[in-house]
Steps between C-alpha positions, in 0.01 A plus 500: 500500500611822334232755417485728196597797713825326601610431141789731405375592153759607248530870424467604138879524474547159664241346269681639196832363621346162579344478153828602339679231699245232398499603136876535486568158650252337264637656180861448619449129570304454178777661295777307671301180446442579134868579442606167655236301310589663168876470531536173696165320526497552878227657715584721799402223748726251313781752494461564875515127571817462293656796683421344839643163388813664362566667836450183706777257600537239225222691314249296700208599723224298666172555318326633815783748565492609138127568518551712812794688346307603190173556691299253288286207597663157500272392214592798288871436556447132422338588166772753419776253586329235282518736202864586571571129538348423158736761354798335669569810714442327838441154640341374817674266738502374854647738755850399586465597869230254601367337184138582592439828316523589134743763372509696178847504347615730221673334209796645307256578218281693745799693632612588150150627413488700819835661419357619164161604641659699788635756249150555359346524844754735651494728197122520538520572874743783427307642206150474648568571869849606610543758225168661603621580853784691655734286712335651811150421379599145411659449845181625668290262292722213609475602866119524487457167329746331740290626795187365332668160453614499863158605636312243296747219560602458139832395352705643220 
């Protein structure tokens, strides 16, 4: 068990950077979510699911794989897919490989909405993040976050 003397406490500068990171990611995600909701009626989690489906072969992914890809619980993904299904943006069907699992499949309507929403999302990413960093700073941010993903076993 680790003792208090072994804890590598953050310096004042590290604490400030950490708080800036937390605050920045919260307000960035909130604004990107608000932009998508206002312009297209999509939340960020819904948008991310549509992106993942659009990139998959036949626009289809097993539900379990989709949950892992977007780092959400299976139940949360199931609820999100149900909403997207009600809107006619996706449907659920048996997996073609073995017929045992369930896949989420993007419809043409879902793909068309994603094509529109992508413009809003990418403009926001540029305006709120990319334009606030030099190319070198942005590259370093990407390198750091990729190392975090690798260390913690995440996907992106």
